[in-house]
C-alpha positions in Angstrom: -114.4 108.8 -145.0 -111.3 106.6 -144.2 -110.5 103.3 -145.7 -110.5 100.2 -143.4 -107.1 98.6 -142.7 -108.2 95.3 -144.1 -109.0 96.8 -147.4 -105.6 98.5 -147.9 -103.3 96.7 -150.3 -99.7 96.4 -149.4 -96.9 97.4 -151.7 -96.5 93.7 -152.8 -98.0 90.4 -152.0 -96.8 88.7 -148.8 -96.6 85.3 -150.4 -95.4 84.0 -153.7 -97.8 83.6 -156.6 -98.5 80.1 -157.8 -99.5 81.2 -161.3 -97.4 83.1 -163.8 -98.5 85.6 -166.3 -98.2 84.6 -170.0 -95.1 86.8 -170.5 -93.4 85.4 -167.4 -94.1 81.8 -168.6 -92.6 82.6 -172.0 -89.5 84.1 -170.3 -89.2 80.9 -168.2 -89.5 78.7 -171.3 -86.8 80.7 -173.1 -84.5 80.3 -170.1 -85.1 76.5 -170.3 -84.6 76.4 -174.1 -88.1 75.1 -174.6 -89.5 78.1 -176.5 -89.6 78.1 -180.3 -89.6 81.5 -182.0 -92.8 82.1 -183.9 -94.7 79.7 -181.7 -98.2 80.9 -180.6 -98.6 82.1 -177.0 -101.8 80.2 -176.6 -101.7 76.7 -175.0 -98.4 77.1 -173.3 -97.1 74.2 -171.3 -97.0 74.4 -167.5 -94.0 76.0 -165.9 -92.9 75.3 -162.4 -92.8 78.3 -160.2 -89.6 78.6 -158.2 -90.2 80.0 -154.7 -87.8 82.6 -153.4 -85.8 81.3 -150.5 -85.2 83.7 -147.7 -81.8 83.1 -146.0 -81.9 82.2 -142.4 -79.8 83.9 -139.8 -76.8 82.0 -138.6 -76.7 81.2 -134.9 -74.0 82.9 -133.0 -71.4 80.7 -131.4 -68.9 81.5 -128.7 -66.1 81.9 -131.3 -68.0 84.5 -133.4 -68.7 87.1 -130.6 
């Protein structure tokens, strides 16, 4: 029996996630110098998720040809 197309998972999500995993939050806190070594991983502060920006194509002008 074949699997319906709506049930097939892509190689990755099409949209950015709005929730980070615990390890990703700790890495973000370390990058912002807000992580204290030896601190418990429970009750971590919220971390803003930076969305990836996809570059837009530049419009061609007469000079660019």
